[in-house]
N, CA and C atoms of all chains as a GROMACS GRO file, in nm:
protein
  606
    1UNK      N    1  -0.447   3.599  22.752
    1UNK     CA    2  -0.500   3.562  22.813
    1UNK      C    3  -0.479   3.674  22.958
    2UNK      N    4  -0.326   3.708  22.988
    2UNK     CA    5  -0.299   3.817  23.053
    2UNK      C    6  -0.366   3.956  23.042
    3UNK      N    7  -0.394   3.977  22.921
    3UNK     CA    8  -0.522   4.051  22.888
    3UNK      C    9  -0.649   4.058  22.959
    4UNK      N   10  -0.691   3.975  23.019
    4UNK     CA   11  -0.791   3.939  23.054
    4UNK      C   12  -0.781   3.935  23.229
    5UNK      N   13  -0.657   3.959  23.249
    5UNK     CA   14  -0.610   3.950  23.421
    5UNK      C   15  -0.741   4.033  23.462
    6UNK      N   16  -0.797   4.149  23.455
    6UNK     CA   17  -0.857   4.210  23.533
    6UNK      C   18  -0.963   4.125  23.575
    7UNK      N   19  -1.013   4.030  23.503
    7UNK     CA   20  -1.166   3.965  23.554
    7UNK      C   21  -1.085   3.894  23.640
    8UNK      N   22  -0.974   3.882  23.734
    8UNK     CA   23  -0.929   3.809  23.801
    8UNK      C   24  -0.914   3.862  23.947
    9UNK      N   25  -0.912   3.991  23.940
    9UNK     CA   26  -0.902   4.073  24.046
    9UNK      C   27  -1.027   4.089  24.173
   10UNK      N   28  -1.007   4.076  24.252
   10UNK     CA   29  -1.110   4.063  24.369
   10UNK      C   30  -1.123   4.228  24.395
   11UNK      N   31  -1.264   4.244  24.418
   11UNK     CA   32  -1.329   4.342  24.413
   11UNK      C   33  -1.317   4.402  24.541
   12UNK      N   34  -1.313   4.310  24.636
   12UNK     CA   35  -1.302   4.295  24.778
   12UNK      C   36  -1.192   4.379  24.821
   13UNK      N   37  -1.048   4.307  24.781
   13UNK     CA   38  -0.932   4.394  24.804
   13UNK      C   39  -0.908   4.525  24.703
   14UNK      N   40  -0.967   4.494  24.568
   14UNK     CA   41  -0.877   4.626  24.491
   14UNK      C   42  -0.936   4.766  24.562
   15UNK      N   43  -1.041   4.774  24.615
   15UNK     CA   44  -1.092   4.901  24.711
   15UNK      C   45  -0.987   4.941  24.760
   16UNK      N   46  -0.911   5.144  24.695
   16UNK     CA   47  -0.735   5.106  24.769
   16UNK      C   48  -0.727   5.126  24.904
   17UNK      N   49  -0.826   5.177  24.968
   17UNK     CA   50  -0.820   5.151  25.137
   17UNK      C   51  -0.810   5.004  25.213
   18UNK      N   52  -0.891   4.932  25.118
   18UNK     CA   53  -0.931   4.785  25.186
   18UNK      C   54  -0.758   4.735  25.135
   19UNK      N   55  -0.717   4.760  25.018
   19UNK     CA   56  -0.570   4.716  24.973
   19UNK      C   57  -0.482   4.780  25.100
   20UNK      N   58  -0.512   4.914  25.112
   20UNK     CA   59  -0.384   4.913  25.223
   20UNK      C   60  -0.424   4.864  25.329
   21UNK      N   61  -0.524   4.798  25.386
   21UNK     CA   62  -0.565   4.770  25.552
   21UNK      C   63  -0.467   4.651  25.524
   22UNK      N   64  -0.511   4.583  25.415
   22UNK     CA   65  -0.484   4.432  25.382
   22UNK      C   66  -0.322   4.416  25.364
   23UNK      N   67  -0.246   4.502  25.282
   23UNK     CA   68  -0.109   4.488  25.269
   23UNK      C   69  -0.076   4.530  25.423
   24UNK      N   70  -0.121   4.640  25.472
   24UNK     CA   71  -0.071   4.663  25.607
   24UNK      C   72  -0.064   4.542  25.731
   25UNK      N   73  -0.194   4.462  25.739
   25UNK     CA   74  -0.187   4.339  25.796
   25UNK      C   75  -0.113   4.236  25.781
   26UNK      N   76  -0.088   4.240  25.647
   26UNK     CA   77  -0.001   4.079  25.597
   26UNK      C   78   0.140   4.124  25.626
   27UNK      N   79   0.180   4.211  25.666
   27UNK     CA   80   0.324   4.251  25.734
   27UNK      C   81   0.344   4.214  25.887
   28UNK      N   82   0.227   4.232  25.945
   28UNK     CA   83   0.243   4.201  26.054
   28UNK      C   84   0.154   4.088  26.160
   29UNK      N   85   0.076   4.047  26.010
   29UNK     CA   86  -0.064   3.995  26.119
   29UNK      C   87  -0.167   4.035  26.185
   30UNK      N   88  -0.121   4.106  26.262
   30UNK     CA   89  -0.213   4.174  26.383
   30UNK      C   90  -0.187   4.327  26.425
   31UNK      N   91  -0.289   4.378  26.428
   31UNK     CA   92  -0.262   4.533  26.451
   31UNK      C   93  -0.395   4.573  26.571
   32UNK      N   94  -0.351   4.701  26.637
   32UNK     CA   95  -0.420   4.756  26.723
   32UNK      C   96  -0.545   4.866  26.602
   33UNK      N   97  -0.637   4.870  26.666
   33UNK     CA   98  -0.749   4.974  26.512
   33UNK      C   99  -0.686   5.083  26.567
   34UNK      N  100  -0.670   5.132  26.677
   34UNK     CA  101  -0.606   5.243  26.657
   34UNK      C  102  -0.492   5.308  26.606
   35UNK      N  103  -0.370   5.217  26.594
   35UNK     CA  104  -0.245   5.239  26.552
   35UNK      C  105  -0.298   5.201  26.342
   36UNK      N  106  -0.358   5.111  26.337
   36UNK     CA  107  -0.366   5.111  26.195
   36UNK      C  108  -0.466   5.185  26.154
   37UNK      N  109  -0.562   5.262  26.219
   37UNK     CA  110  -0.632   5.415  26.190
   37UNK      C  111  -0.503   5.514  26.138
   38UNK      N  112  -0.429   5.542  26.241
   38UNK     CA  113  -0.338   5.608  26.242
   38UNK      C  114  -0.227   5.615  26.134
   39UNK      N  115  -0.201   5.476  26.122
   39UNK     CA  116  -0.110   5.484  25.993
   39UNK      C  117  -0.168   5.468  25.863
   40UNK      N  118  -0.298   5.486  25.835
   40UNK     CA  119  -0.358   5.478  25.735
   40UNK      C  120  -0.428   5.650  25.687
   41UNK      N  121  -0.407   5.674  25.831
   41UNK     CA  122  -0.480   5.823  25.815
   41UNK      C  123  -0.637   5.864  25.821
   42UNK      N  124  -0.707   5.744  25.856
   42UNK     CA  125  -0.828   5.740  25.843
   42UNK      C  126  -0.943   5.738  25.953
   43UNK      N  127  -1.060   5.772  25.956
   43UNK     CA  128  -1.149   5.802  26.050
   43UNK      C  129  -1.179   5.679  26.113
   44UNK      N  130  -1.224   5.669  26.223
   44UNK     CA  131  -1.305   5.550  26.272
   44UNK      C  132  -1.417   5.487  26.195
   45UNK      N  133  -1.510   5.572  26.141
   45UNK     CA  134  -1.601   5.508  26.057
   45UNK      C  135  -1.559   5.491  25.975
   46UNK      N  136  -1.480   5.508  25.898
   46UNK     CA  137  -1.415   5.452  25.753
   46UNK      C  138  -1.352   5.364  25.735
   47UNK      N  139  -1.265   5.297  25.848
   47UNK     CA  140  -1.203   5.223  25.906
   47UNK      C  141  -1.303   5.095  25.950
   48UNK      N  142  -1.387   5.143  26.029
   48UNK     CA  143  -1.491   5.038  26.044
   48UNK      C  144  -1.572   4.944  25.941
   49UNK      N  145  -1.588   5.074  25.856
   49UNK     CA  146  -1.740   5.032  25.718
   49UNK      C  147  -1.594   4.907  25.634
   50UNK      N  148  -1.454   4.988  25.626
   50UNK     CA  149  -1.386   4.892  25.483
   50UNK      C  150  -1.357   4.769  25.599
   51UNK      N  151  -1.331   4.740  25.731
   51UNK     CA  152  -1.294   4.642  25.828
   51UNK      C  153  -1.446   4.540  25.829
   52UNK      N  154  -1.548   4.598  25.805
   52UNK     CA  155  -1.665   4.488  25.816
   52UNK      C  156  -1.664   4.428  25.687
   53UNK      N  157  -1.648   4.498  25.556
   53UNK     CA  158  -1.674   4.466  25.444
   53UNK      C  159  -1.549   4.330  25.435
   54UNK      N  160  -1.429   4.366  25.453
   54UNK     CA  161  -1.328   4.255  25.477
   54UNK      C  162  -1.323   4.148  25.600
   55UNK      N  163  -1.446   4.184  25.678
   55UNK     CA  164  -1.475   4.044  25.765
   55UNK      C  165  -1.572   3.986  25.690
   56UNK      N  166  -1.672   4.020  25.639
   56UNK     CA  167  -1.772   3.968  25.591
   56UNK      C  168  -1.738   3.889  25.478
   57UNK      N  169  -1.596   3.907  25.404
   57UNK     CA  170  -1.516   3.827  25.334
   57UNK      C  171  -1.458   3.701  25.378
   58UNK      N  172  -1.443   3.691  25.503
   58UNK     CA  173  -1.335   3.623  25.618
   58UNK      C  174  -1.214   3.633  25.559
   59UNK      N  175  -1.166   3.764  25.464
   59UNK     CA  176  -1.014   3.825  25.506
   59UNK      C  177  -0.955   3.850  25.640
   60UNK      N  178  -1.044   3.929  25.740
   60UNK     CA  179  -0.988   3.942  25.846
   60UNK      C  180  -1.056   3.884  25.977
   61UNK      N  181  -1.042   3.891  26.073
   61UNK     CA  182  -1.095   3.866  26.227
   61UNK      C  183  -1.086   4.003  26.277
   62UNK      N  184  -1.145   4.044  26.348
   62UNK     CA  185  -1.168   4.130  26.453
   62UNK      C  186  -1.180   4.111  26.608
   63UNK      N  187  -1.125   4.148  26.681
   63UNK     CA  188  -1.108   4.095  26.856
   63UNK      C  189  -1.126   4.221  26.954
   64UNK      N  190  -1.243   4.174  26.979
   64UNK     CA  191  -1.275   4.309  27.071
   64UNK      C  192  -1.208   4.261  27.202
   65UNK      N  193  -1.165   4.331  27.335
   65UNK     CA  194  -1.086   4.289  27.462
   65UNK      C  195  -1.125   4.448  27.535
   66UNK      N  196  -1.032   4.386  27.637
   66UNK     CA  197  -0.938   4.502  27.712
   66UNK      C  198  -0.828   4.483  27.703
   67UNK      N  199  -0.735   4.638  27.784
   67UNK     CA  200  -0.642   4.620  27.788
   67UNK      C  201  -0.631   4.718  27.930
   68UNK      N  202  -0.612   4.628  28.040
   68UNK     CA  203  -0.646   4.721  28.173
   68UNK      C  204  -0.820   4.713  28.153
   69UNK      N  205  -0.849   4.860  28.175
   69UNK     CA  206  -0.957   4.871  28.183
   69UNK      C  207  -1.005   4.944  28.055
   70UNK      N  208  -0.900   5.016  27.983
   70UNK     CA  209  -0.943   5.022  27.850
   70UNK      C  210  -1.018   4.946  27.746
   71UNK      N  211  -1.127   4.912  27.668
   71UNK     CA  212  -1.159   4.862  27.577
   71UNK      C  213  -1.078   4.848  27.403
   72UNK      N  214  -1.024   4.733  27.371
   72UNK     CA  215  -0.905   4.767  27.289
   72UNK      C  216  -0.956   4.646  27.203
   73UNK      N  217  -0.990   4.711  27.058
   73UNK     CA  218  -0.988   4.621  26.967
   73UNK      C  219  -0.901   4.574  26.847
   74UNK      N  220  -0.864   4.473  26.847
   74UNK     CA  221  -0.743   4.449  26.711
   74UNK      C  222  -0.778   4.397  26.592
   75UNK      N  223  -0.706   4.372  26.483
   75UNK     CA  224  -0.758   4.312  26.401
   75UNK      C  225  -0.659   4.246  26.347
   76UNK      N  226  -0.679   4.097  26.277
   76UNK     CA  227  -0.579   3.992  26.220
   76UNK      C  228  -0.600   3.988  26.085
   77UNK      N  229  -0.512   3.965  25.998
   77UNK     CA  230  -0.551   3.926  25.868
   77UNK      C  231  -0.574   3.764  25.870
   78UNK      N  232  -0.652   3.677  25.809
   78UNK     CA  233  -0.676   3.518  25.832
   78UNK      C  234  -0.585   3.431  25.719
   79UNK      N  235  -0.614   3.326  25.739
   79UNK     CA  236  -0.569   3.250  25.622
   79UNK      C  237  -0.607   3.266  25.488
   80UNK      N  238  -0.723   3.285  25.510
   80UNK     CA  239  -0.807   3.300  25.364
   80UNK      C  240  -0.768   3.413  25.300
   81UNK      N  241  -0.742   3.547  25.385
   81UNK     CA  242  -0.703   3.673  25.347
   81UNK      C  243  -0.607   3.677  25.336
   82UNK      N  244  -0.530   3.575  25.364
   82UNK     CA  245  -0.360   3.603  25.335
   82UNK      C  246  -0.352   3.527  25.189
   83UNK      N  247  -0.435   3.434  25.123
   83UNK     CA  248  -0.426   3.375  25.026
   83UNK      C  249  -0.500   3.444  24.939
   84UNK      N  250  -0.610   3.506  24.965
   84UNK     CA  251  -0.699   3.624  24.869
   84UNK      C  252  -0.611   3.766  24.850
   85UNK      N  253  -0.525   3.773  24.893
   85UNK     CA  254  -0.412   3.898  24.892
   85UNK      C  255  -0.311   3.853  24.787
   86UNK      N  256  -0.237   3.724  24.823
   86UNK     CA  257  -0.141   3.663  24.708
   86UNK      C  258  -0.236   3.683  24.616
   87UNK      N  259  -0.362   3.612  24.565
   87UNK     CA  260  -0.347   3.590  24.424
   87UNK      C  261  -0.400   3.718  24.387
   88UNK      N  262  -0.455   3.824  24.512
   88UNK     CA  263  -0.477   3.957  24.394
   88UNK      C  264  -0.342   3.977  24.358
   89UNK      N  265  -0.266   3.990  24.444
   89UNK     CA  266  -0.114   4.076  24.403
   89UNK      C  267  -0.063   3.976  24.264
   90UNK      N  268  -0.117   3.823  24.224
   90UNK     CA  269  -0.020   3.795  24.115
   90UNK      C  270  -0.126   3.859  24.031
   91UNK      N  271  -0.290   3.865  24.029
   91UNK     CA  272  -0.339   3.902  23.918
   91UNK      C  273  -0.280   4.062  23.887
   92UNK      N  274  -0.273   4.135  23.978
   92UNK     CA  275  -0.218   4.279  23.961
   92UNK      C  276  -0.064   4.276  23.854
   93UNK      N  277   0.028   4.187  23.894
   93UNK     CA  278   0.124   4.143  23.856
   93UNK      C  279   0.124   4.129  23.688
   94UNK      N  280   0.021   4.016  23.675
   94UNK     CA  281  -0.001   3.987  23.561
   94UNK      C  282  -0.032   4.105  23.416
   95UNK      N  283  -0.090   4.220  23.531
   95UNK     CA  284  -0.179   4.304  23.416
   95UNK      C  285  -0.038   4.431  23.432
   96UNK      N  286   0.048   4.455  23.553
   96UNK     CA  287   0.199   4.482  23.552
   96UNK      C  288   0.253   4.459  23.405
   97UNK      N  289   0.290   4.309  23.387
   97UNK     CA  290   0.365   4.270  23.284
   97UNK      C  291   0.312   4.297  23.177
   98UNK      N  292   0.167   4.279  23.143
   98UNK     CA  293   0.107   4.349  23.031
   98UNK      C  294   0.179   4.476  23.005
   99UNK      N  295   0.142   4.558  23.065
   99UNK     CA  296   0.196   4.686  23.068
   99UNK      C  297   0.355   4.734  23.009
  100UNK      N  298   0.424   4.642  23.096
  100UNK     CA  299   0.570   4.641  23.063
  100UNK      C  300   0.625   4.542  22.991
  101UNK      N  301   0.610   4.498  22.881
  101UNK     CA  302   0.662   4.369  22.797
  101UNK      C  303   0.757   4.352  22.811
  102UNK      N  304   0.530   5.581  25.569
  102UNK     CA  305   0.499   5.609  25.451
  102UNK      C  306   0.435   5.561  25.359
  103UNK      N  307   0.508   5.430  25.327
  103UNK     CA  308   0.469   5.368  25.237
  103UNK      C  309   0.326   5.266  25.254
  104UNK      N  310   0.271   5.277  25.400
  104UNK     CA  311   0.180   5.270  25.415
  104UNK      C  312   0.032   5.369  25.369
  105UNK      N  313   0.102   5.483  25.336
  105UNK     CA  314  -0.017   5.586  25.296
  105UNK      C  315  -0.002   5.526  25.160
  106UNK      N  316   0.060   5.489  25.085
  106UNK     CA  317   0.068   5.455  24.932
  106UNK      C  318  -0.054   5.470  24.857
  107UNK      N  319  -0.162   5.431  24.937
  107UNK     CA  320  -0.274   5.432  24.869
  107UNK      C  321  -0.392   5.552  24.836
  108UNK      N  322  -0.302   5.659  24.909
  108UNK     CA  323  -0.366   5.792  24.888
  108UNK      C  324  -0.290   5.843  24.743
  109UNK      N  325  -0.218   5.758  24.691
  109UNK     CA  326  -0.142   5.807  24.555
  109UNK      C  327  -0.208   5.734  24.431
  110UNK      N  328  -0.273   5.628  24.475
  110UNK     CA  329  -0.356   5.578  24.344
  110UNK      C  330  -0.445   5.641  24.273
  111UNK      N  331  -0.418   5.653  24.130
  111UNK     CA  332  -0.522   5.720  24.045
  111UNK      C  333  -0.635   5.628  24.060
  112UNK      N  334  -0.745   5.737  24.045
  112UNK     CA  335  -0.892   5.650  24.060
  112UNK      C  336  -0.930   5.619  23.908
  113UNK      N  337  -0.888   5.725  23.810
  113UNK     CA  338  -0.916   5.663  23.698
  113UNK      C  339  -0.846   5.552  23.650
  114UNK      N  340  -0.742   5.509  23.674
  114UNK     CA  341  -0.660   5.395  23.636
  114UNK      C  342  -0.704   5.303  23.726
  115UNK      N  343  -0.746   5.324  23.862
  115UNK     CA  344  -0.778   5.211  23.951
  115UNK      C  345  -0.859   5.136  23.920
  116UNK      N  346  -0.999   5.188  23.828
  116UNK     CA  347  -1.116   5.069  23.842
  116UNK      C  348  -1.064   4.971  23.720
  117UNK      N  349  -1.088   4.833  23.729
  117UNK     CA  350  -0.988   4.766  23.685
  117UNK      C  351  -1.035   4.754  23.536
  118UNK      N  352  -1.168   4.755  23.444
  118UNK     CA  353  -1.159   4.790  23.305
  118UNK      C  354  -1.036   4.906  23.238
  119UNK      N  355  -1.075   4.994  23.315
  119UNK     CA  356  -0.989   5.113  23.261
  119UNK      C  357  -0.832   5.038  23.281
  120UNK      N  358  -0.764   5.003  23.392
  120UNK     CA  359  -0.657   4.956  23.378
  120UNK      C  360  -0.630   4.829  23.287
  121UNK      N  361  -0.729   4.766  23.263
  121UNK     CA  362  -0.711   4.695  23.147
  121UNK      C  363  -0.661   4.758  23.005
  122UNK      N  364  -0.728   4.852  22.984
  122UNK     CA  365  -0.727   4.890  22.839
  122UNK      C  366  -0.604   4.976  22.850
  123UNK      N  367  -0.556   5.051  22.987
  123UNK     CA  368  -0.393   5.111  22.930
  123UNK      C  369  -0.296   5.066  22.951
  124UNK      N  370  -0.335   4.903  23.022
  124UNK     CA  371  -0.233   4.800  23.000
  124UNK      C  372  -0.229   4.766  22.840
  125UNK      N  373  -0.317   4.748  22.813
  125UNK     CA  374  -0.309   4.710  22.656
  125UNK      C  375  -0.247   4.791  22.543
  126UNK      N  376  -0.308   4.943  22.595
  126UNK     CA  377  -0.262   5.018  22.509
  126UNK      C  378  -0.107   5.057  22.522
  127UNK      N  379  -0.078   5.040  22.633
  127UNK     CA  380   0.064   5.066  22.684
  127UNK      C  381   0.159   4.977  22.558
  128UNK      N  382   0.120   4.865  22.605
  128UNK     CA  383   0.215   4.785  22.508
  128UNK      C  384   0.237   4.798  22.358
  129UNK      N  385   0.124   4.886  22.288
  129UNK     CA  386   0.099   4.837  22.179
  129UNK      C  387   0.080   5.018  22.090
  130UNK      N  388   0.061   5.124  22.177
  130UNK     CA  389   0.079   5.253  22.135
  130UNK      C  390  -0.099   5.276  22.121
  131UNK      N  391  -0.143   5.158  22.009
  131UNK     CA  392  -0.266   5.234  21.941
  131UNK      C  393  -0.322   5.069  21.907
  132UNK      N  394  -0.456   5.083  21.921
  132UNK     CA  395  -0.561   4.977  21.889
  132UNK      C  396  -0.653   4.985  21.827
  133UNK      N  397  -0.761   4.915  21.746
  133UNK     CA  398  -0.873   4.940  21.659
  133UNK      C  399  -0.941   4.918  21.819
  134UNK      N  400  -1.070   4.983  21.809
  134UNK     CA  401  -1.165   4.980  21.893
  134UNK      C  402  -1.211   4.828  21.908
  135UNK      N  403  -1.270   4.774  21.799
  135UNK     CA  404  -1.315   4.633  21.793
  135UNK      C  405  -1.198   4.542  21.864
  136UNK      N  406  -1.047   4.578  21.830
  136UNK     CA  407  -0.974   4.481  21.860
  136UNK      C  408  -0.979   4.475  22.032
  137UNK      N  409  -0.975   4.627  22.046
  137UNK     CA  410  -0.964   4.649  22.200
  137UNK      C  411  -1.107   4.533  22.294
  138UNK      N  412  -1.199   4.584  22.242
  138UNK     CA  413  -1.353   4.526  22.277
  138UNK      C  414  -1.290   4.342  22.272
  139UNK      N  415  -1.277   4.284  22.167
  139UNK     CA  416  -1.260   4.164  22.178
  139UNK      C  417  -1.127   4.096  22.292
  140UNK      N  418  -1.023   4.179  22.284
  140UNK     CA  419  -0.913   4.095  22.359
  140UNK      C  420  -0.977   4.151  22.525
  141UNK      N  421  -1.049   4.253  22.527
  141UNK     CA  422  -1.117   4.258  22.698
  141UNK      C  423  -1.277   4.202  22.724
  142UNK      N  424  -1.294   4.149  22.625
  142UNK     CA  425  -1.410   4.065  22.641
  142UNK      C  426  -1.540   4.196  22.647
  143UNK      N  427  -1.542   4.300  22.592
  143UNK     CA  428  -1.640   4.447  22.670
  143UNK      C  429  -1.723   4.433  22.557
  144UNK      N  430  -1.824   4.482  22.632
  144UNK     CA  431  -1.965   4.532  22.524
  144UNK      C  432  -1.916   4.705  22.439
  145UNK      N  433  -1.969   4.679  22.366
  145UNK     CA  434  -1.946   4.836  22.285
  145UNK      C  435  -1.958   4.933  22.375
  146UNK      N  436  -2.085   4.942  22.452
  146UNK     CA  437  -2.094   4.992  22.552
  146UNK      C  438  -2.003   5.050  22.713
  147UNK      N  439  -1.993   4.948  22.748
  147UNK     CA  440  -1.904   4.908  22.822
  147UNK      C  441  -1.737   5.027  22.830
  148UNK      N  442  -1.700   4.945  22.695
  148UNK     CA  443  -1.567   4.997  22.683
  148UNK      C  444  -1.574   5.143  22.602
  149UNK      N  445  -1.696   5.214  22.538
  149UNK     CA  446  -1.722   5.346  22.515
  149UNK      C  447  -1.698   5.397  22.642
  150UNK      N  448  -1.794   5.390  22.754
  150UNK     CA  449  -1.799   5.452  22.865
  150UNK      C  450  -1.654   5.483  22.915
  151UNK      N  451  -1.614   5.348  22.922
  151UNK     CA  452  -1.417   5.367  22.979
  151UNK      C  453  -1.363   5.437  22.922
  152UNK      N  454  -1.388   5.430  22.796
  152UNK     CA  455  -1.297   5.541  22.686
  152UNK      C  456  -1.318   5.649  22.704
  153UNK      N  457  -1.412   5.720  22.717
  153UNK     CA  458  -1.474   5.845  22.740
  153UNK      C  459  -1.434   5.922  22.876
  154UNK      N  460  -1.446   5.830  22.975
  154UNK     CA  461  -1.364   5.874  23.089
  154UNK      C  462  -1.217   5.859  23.079
  155UNK      N  463  -1.147   5.773  23.019
  155UNK     CA  464  -1.023   5.785  23.006
  155UNK      C  465  -0.965   5.899  22.913
  156UNK      N  466  -1.032   5.928  22.818
  156UNK     CA  467  -1.043   6.082  22.733
  156UNK      C  468  -1.058   6.188  22.787
  157UNK      N  469  -1.164   6.201  22.875
  157UNK     CA  470  -1.169   6.332  22.966
  157UNK      C  471  -1.048   6.362  23.079
  158UNK      N  472  -1.010   6.235  23.093
  158UNK     CA  473  -0.848   6.278  23.174
  158UNK      C  474  -0.732   6.308  23.088
  159UNK      N  475  -0.764   6.297  22.971
  159UNK     CA  476  -0.646   6.318  22.867
  159UNK      C  477  -0.533   6.166  22.870
  160UNK      N  478  -0.582   6.074  22.899
  160UNK     CA  479  -0.487   5.961  22.882
  160UNK      C  480  -0.490   5.861  22.753
  161UNK      N  481  -0.605   5.894  22.728
  161UNK     CA  482  -0.603   5.845  22.568
  161UNK      C  483  -0.662   5.953  22.411
  162UNK      N  484  -0.638   5.890  22.361
  162UNK     CA  485  -0.685   5.992  22.234
  162UNK      C  486  -0.769   5.890  22.137
  163UNK      N  487  -0.877   5.915  22.105
  163UNK     CA  488  -0.995   5.826  22.024
  163UNK      C  489  -1.010   5.914  21.877
  164UNK      N  490  -0.971   5.852  21.759
  164UNK     CA  491  -0.994   5.895  21.631
  164UNK      C  492  -1.073   5.828  21.556
  165UNK      N  493  -1.137   5.859  21.498
  165UNK     CA  494  -1.266   5.802  21.409
  165UNK      C  495  -1.231   5.834  21.296
  166UNK      N  496  -1.223   5.726  21.205
  166UNK     CA  497  -1.195   5.756  21.076
  166UNK      C  498  -1.254   5.620  20.980
  167UNK      N  499  -1.202   5.599  20.842
  167UNK     CA  500  -1.272   5.507  20.778
  167UNK      C  501  -1.154   5.411  20.721
  168UNK      N  502  -1.194   5.310  20.712
  168UNK     CA  503  -1.092   5.209  20.667
  168UNK      C  504  -1.193   5.158  20.522
  169UNK      N  505  -1.138   5.198  20.397
  169UNK     CA  506  -1.213   5.176  20.310
  169UNK      C  507  -1.356   5.268  20.297
  170UNK      N  508  -1.465   5.174  20.300
  170UNK     CA  509  -1.579   5.257  20.340
  170UNK      C  510  -1.648   5.253  20.513
  171UNK      N  511  -1.522   5.168  20.550
  171UNK     CA  512  -1.618   5.119  20.687
  171UNK      C  513  -1.558   5.208  20.775
  172UNK      N  514  -1.636   5.280  20.884
  172UNK     CA  515  -1.625   5.341  20.996
  172UNK      C  516  -1.525   5.236  21.057
  173UNK      N  517  -1.425   5.336  21.114
  173UNK     CA  518  -1.302   5.287  21.229
  173UNK      C  519  -1.284   5.354  21.304
  174UNK      N  520  -1.291   5.343  21.437
  174UNK     CA  521  -1.250   5.383  21.540
  174UNK      C  522  -1.113   5.336  21.615
  175UNK      N  523  -1.009   5.409  21.599
  175UNK     CA  524  -0.834   5.355  21.687
  175UNK      C  525  -0.843   5.449  21.868
  176UNK      N  526  -0.753   5.365  21.905
  176UNK     CA  527  -0.791   5.459  22.086
  176UNK      C  528  -0.589   5.441  22.099
  177UNK      N  529  -0.565   5.538  22.111
  177UNK     CA  530  -0.437   5.540  22.139
  177UNK      C  531  -0.416   5.617  22.301
  178UNK      N  532  -0.262   5.568  22.302
  178UNK     CA  533  -0.226   5.654  22.471
  178UNK      C  534  -0.195   5.767  22.474
  179UNK      N  535  -0.205   5.883  22.523
  179UNK     CA  536  -0.135   5.978  22.497
  179UNK      C  537   0.009   5.983  22.628
  180UNK      N  538   0.081   6.091  22.589
  180UNK     CA  539   0.202   6.042  22.652
  180UNK      C  540   0.171   6.113  22.837
  181UNK      N  541   0.035   6.175  22.828
  181UNK     CA  542   0.019   6.219  22.999
  181UNK      C  543  -0.049   6.079  23.048
  182UNK      N  544  -0.098   5.999  22.958
  182UNK     CA  545  -0.166   5.879  22.986
  182UNK      C  546  -0.027   5.785  23.033
  183UNK      N  547   0.085   5.747  22.936
  183UNK     CA  548   0.194   5.666  22.979
  183UNK      C  549   0.205   5.704  23.114
  184UNK      N  550   0.259   5.870  23.136
  184UNK     CA  551   0.313   5.895  23.257
  184UNK      C  552   0.215   5.890  23.369
  185UNK      N  553   0.123   5.867  23.363
  185UNK     CA  554   0.024   5.858  23.479
  185UNK      C  555   0.007   5.722  23.517
  186UNK      N  556  -0.011   5.582  23.403
  186UNK     CA  557   0.032   5.471  23.424
  186UNK      C  558   0.146   5.448  23.470
  187UNK      N  559   0.209   5.489  23.478
  187UNK     CA  560   0.352   5.470  23.535
  187UNK      C  561   0.357   5.483  23.692
  188UNK      N  562   0.313   5.593  23.699
  188UNK     CA  563   0.328   5.678  23.829
  188UNK      C  564   0.217   5.583  23.929
  189UNK      N  565   0.078   5.542  23.851
  189UNK     CA  566   0.030   5.404  23.895
  189UNK      C  567   0.048   5.329  23.978
  190UNK      N  568   0.132   5.231  23.869
  190UNK     CA  569   0.200   5.115  23.873
  190UNK      C  570   0.313   5.126  24.009
  191UNK      N  571   0.388   5.259  23.998
  191UNK     CA  572   0.449   5.293  24.096
  191UNK      C  573   0.395   5.246  24.262
  192UNK      N  574   0.296   5.315  24.265
  192UNK     CA  575   0.180   5.300  24.359
  192UNK      C  576   0.156   5.198  24.397
  193UNK      N  577   0.147   5.147  24.291
  193UNK     CA  578   0.091   5.000  24.355
  193UNK      C  579   0.208   4.912  24.362
  194UNK      N  580   0.304   4.915  24.290
  194UNK     CA  581   0.469   4.869  24.361
  194UNK      C  582   0.462   4.864  24.508
  195UNK      N  583   0.465   5.013  24.541
  195UNK     CA  584   0.500   5.051  24.662
  195UNK      C  585   0.422   5.001  24.802
  196UNK      N  586   0.290   4.958  24.761
  196UNK     CA  587   0.160   4.885  24.788
  196UNK      C  588   0.223   4.743  24.849
  197UNK      N  589   0.274   4.718  24.704
  197UNK     CA  590   0.336   4.557  24.710
  197UNK      C  591   0.408   4.543  24.780
  198UNK      N  592   0.482   4.607  24.789
  198UNK     CA  593   0.641   4.569  24.902
  198UNK      C  594   0.613   4.596  24.994
  199UNK      N  595   0.494   4.681  25.038
  199UNK     CA  596   0.470   4.698  25.196
  199UNK      C  597   0.444   4.532  25.258
  200UNK      N  598   0.340   4.438  25.135
  200UNK     CA  599   0.290   4.361  25.167
  200UNK      C  600   0.375   4.228  25.159
  201UNK      N  601   0.471   4.265  25.127
  201UNK     CA  602   0.584   4.135  25.094
  201UNK      C  603   0.692   4.203  25.150
  202UNK      N  604   0.756   4.266  25.277
  202UNK     CA  605   0.868   4.348  25.300
  202UNK      C  606   0.988   4.220  25.307
   0.00000   0.00000   0.00000
């Protein structure tokens, strides 16, 4: 059973940059786009592309607003995203357990 | 620091079918090709392709021989593969820890 745990891995989260984004958001719920970009060492384009993918899956919510006169984009993990991340981590844990019996 | 753990993820192992192969081999050291195929629910072609990738990285050793008159292929994890898997699992653990502080 645990041997087929790889079929339960969520491809949206498994991509390593998206996994890092989800992990970063899970701890704090909401982050500034620029802060997230700096934390993960990504370019604007790369982060935007991965966030779109996560947004399409309903895992994050992206809000555009202003801080004073400066545009500001914030990203938050959704309840669906929290659940998906928890399930993904469990699937990984099952694989790790197989490797370390 | 832990936030950039995604850069330490080994792409050869991160692909989920290859991760399942490595996890299966880690527990038992050596498996019959057909046994591995059945355990993971893969086709011949799919398993062969992923094993080639792992063999090129030096993570597994593939031996072709005979059992009686029947050809038999066995797959074993290498010492390098064991180390790579351990490092990969540690990188994942770092990401999981970020998500569950």
